ROSE-4610 file (N, C-alpha, C; in Angstrom, 1 decimal, always signed):
// ROSE-4610
residu = [X/X/X/X/X/X/X/X/X/X/X/X/X/X/X/X/X/X/X/X/X/X/X/X/X/X/X/X/X/X/X/X/X/X/X/X/X/X/X/X/X/X/X/X/X/X/X/X/X/X/X/X/X/X/X/X/X/X/X/X/X/X/X/X/X/X/X/X/X/X/X/X/X/X/X/X/X/X/X/X/X/X/X/X/X/X/X/X/X/X/X/X/X/X/X/X/X/X/X/X/X/X/X/X/X/X/X/X/X/X/X/X/X/X/X/X/X/X/X/X/X/X/X/X/X/X/X/X/X/X/X/X/X/X/X/X/X/X/X/X/X/X/X/X/X/X/X/X/X/X/X/X/X/X/X/X/X/X/X/X/X/X/X/X/X/X/X/X/X/X/X/X/X/X/X/X/X/X/X/X]
num = [1/1/1/2/2/2/3/3/3/4/4/4/5/5/5/6/6/6/7/7/7/8/8/8/9/9/9/10/10/10/11/11/11/12/12/12/13/13/13/14/14/14/15/15/15/16/16/16/17/17/17/18/18/18/19/19/19/20/20/20/21/21/21/22/22/22/23/23/23/24/24/24/25/25/25/26/26/26/27/27/27/28/28/28/29/29/29/30/30/30/31/31/31/32/32/32/33/33/33/34/34/34/35/35/35/36/36/36/37/37/37/38/38/38/39/39/39/40/40/40/41/41/41/42/42/42/43/43/43/44/44/44/45/45/45/46/46/46/47/47/47/48/48/48/49/49/49/50/50/50/51/51/51/52/52/52/53/53/53/54/54/54/55/55/55/56/56/56/57/57/57/58/58/58/59/59/59/60/60/60]
x = [-5.4/-4.9/-3.5/-2.6/-1.2/-1.2/-0.5/-0.4/+0.4/-0.2/+0.5/+1.1/+2.4/+3.1/+3.1/+2.4/+2.2/+3.5/+4.3/+5.5/+6.4/+6.5/+7.4/+6.6/+5.3/+4.4/+4.4/+4.2/+4.0/+2.6/+2.4/+1.1/+0.1/+0.5/-0.4/-0.9/+0.1/-0.2/-1.2/-1.0/-1.9/-3.3/-3.3/-4.6/-5.4/-4.7/-5.4/-5.9/-5.1/-5.5/-6.7/-6.8/-7.9/-9.1/-9.0/-10.1/-10.8/-10.0/-10.5/-11.3/-11.4/-12.1/-13.6/-14.1/-15.6/-16.2/-16.8/-17.4/-18.6/-19.5/-20.7/-20.4/-20.5/-20.2/-21.5/-21.7/-22.9/-22.5/-22.9/-22.5/-23.7/-23.5/-24.5/-23.9/-24.6/-24.1/-22.8/-22.7/-21.6/-20.6/-21.0/-20.1/-20.0/-19.0/-18.8/-18.6/-19.6/-19.5/-19.0/-18.0/-17.5/-17.8/-18.6/-18.9/-18.2/-17.3/-16.6/-17.0/-16.8/-17.2/-16.3/-16.9/-16.2/-15.0/-15.0/-13.9/-12.8/-12.8/-11.9/-10.4/-9.6/-8.2/-7.3/-7.8/-6.9/-7.5/-8.3/-9.0/-8.0/-6.9/-5.9/-5.3/-5.0/-4.4/-5.4/-6.6/-7.6/-7.9/-7.9/-8.1/-7.0/-5.8/-4.6/-4.8/-5.1/-5.3/-6.4/-7.5/-8.6/-8.2/-7.4/-7.0/-6.1/-5.2/-4.3/-5.0/-6.1/-6.9/-7.6/-8.2/-8.9/-7.9/-6.7/-5.7/-5.4/-5.4/-5.1/-6.3/-7.5/-8.7/-8.9/-8.5/-8.6/-7.6/-6.4/-5.3/-5.5/-6.5/-6.7/-6.9]
y = [+13.1/+11.9/+12.1/+11.1/+11.2/+11.0/+11.8/+11.6/+10.3/+9.5/+8.2/+8.4/+8.0/+8.0/+6.6/+6.4/+5.1/+4.6/+5.5/+5.1/+4.1/+4.3/+3.4/+2.6/+2.6/+1.9/+0.4/-0.4/-1.8/-2.1/-3.3/-3.7/-3.6/-4.0/-4.0/-2.5/-1.6/-0.2/+0.4/+0.0/+0.5/-0.1/-1.4/-2.1/-1.5/-1.3/-0.7/+0.7/+1.5/+2.9/+2.9/+2.1/+2.1/+1.5/+0.5/-0.1/+0.8/+1.7/+2.7/+3.8/+3.9/+5.0/+4.8/+3.7/+3.5/+3.8/+2.8/+3.0/+2.1/+2.5/+1.8/+0.9/-0.4/-1.3/-1.9/-1.8/-2.4/-3.4/-4.6/-5.7/-6.1/-6.1/-6.5/-7.7/-8.2/-9.3/-9.0/-7.8/-7.4/-6.4/-5.8/-4.8/-4.8/-4.3/-4.0/-2.5/-1.7/-0.3/+0.1/+0.9/+1.4/+2.9/+3.3/+4.7/+5.2/+6.2/+6.8/+8.3/+8.8/+10.2/+11.2/+12.3/+13.3/+13.9/+13.8/+14.3/+13.2/+12.2/+11.1/+11.7/+11.4/+11.9/+11.2/+10.1/+9.4/+9.4/+10.4/+10.5/+10.4/+11.1/+11.1/+9.7/+9.1/+7.8/+6.7/+6.8/+5.9/+6.1/+7.4/+7.7/+7.1/+7.2/+6.6/+5.0/+4.5/+3.0/+2.6/+3.3/+3.0/+3.1/+4.1/+4.3/+3.1/+2.7/+1.6/+0.2/+0.0/-1.2/-1.2/+0.0/+0.1/-0.2/+0.3/+0.0/-1.5/-2.2/-3.6/-4.4/-4.0/-4.7/-4.3/-3.1/-2.7/-3.5/-3.8/-4.4/-5.9/-6.5/-7.9/-8.7]
z = [+15.7/+15.2/+14.7/+14.9/+14.4/+12.9/+12.2/+10.7/+10.4/+9.6/+9.3/+7.9/+7.8/+6.6/+6.0/+4.9/+4.4/+3.6/+3.2/+2.4/+3.1/+4.4/+5.2/+6.2/+6.1/+7.0/+6.8/+7.8/+7.6/+7.1/+6.7/+6.2/+7.3/+8.5/+9.7/+9.9/+9.9/+10.1/+9.1/+7.8/+6.8/+7.0/+7.3/+7.4/+8.6/+9.7/+10.9/+10.6/+9.9/+9.6/+8.7/+7.7/+6.8/+7.5/+8.4/+9.0/+10.0/+10.6/+11.5/+10.9/+9.6/+8.9/+9.1/+9.1/+9.2/+7.8/+7.2/+5.9/+5.8/+4.9/+4.6/+3.4/+3.5/+2.4/+1.9/+0.6/+0.0/-1.0/-0.9/-1.8/-2.7/-4.0/-4.9/-5.7/-6.7/-7.5/-8.2/-8.8/-9.6/-9.0/-7.9/-7.3/-5.8/-5.3/-3.9/-3.8/-3.2/-3.1/-1.7/-1.6/-0.3/-0.2/+0.7/+0.9/+2.1/+1.9/+3.0/+3.2/+4.4/+4.6/+3.7/+3.4/+2.6/+3.4/+4.7/+5.5/+5.8/+5.0/+5.2/+5.0/+6.0/+5.9/+4.9/+4.3/+3.3/+1.9/+1.6/+0.3/-0.8/-0.8/-1.9/-2.0/-0.9/-1.0/-1.5/-1.1/-1.6/-3.1/-3.5/-4.9/-5.8/-5.3/-6.1/-6.1/-5.0/-4.9/-5.9/-5.9/-6.8/-8.3/-8.6/-10.0/-10.4/-9.5/-9.8/-9.9/-9.1/-9.2/-10.6/-10.9/-12.2/-13.4/-13.3/-14.3/-14.5/-13.3/-13.4/-14.0/-13.7/-14.3/-15.7/-16.2/-17.6/-18.5/-17.9/-18.7/-18.9/-18.2/-18.5/-17.3]
């Protein structure tokens, strides 16, 4: 797979890269859980995105 640099990527490129991961999504009343494989090539990027989303929800 070609390494994708997200810093200069378009929204379409990012969306397609993340959609191609394949994940199990579980929806409950209060949560949406997304389970990805431990070998996911974008783990670090997804972790940063999760931290930033959590910071938004914590601030109000």
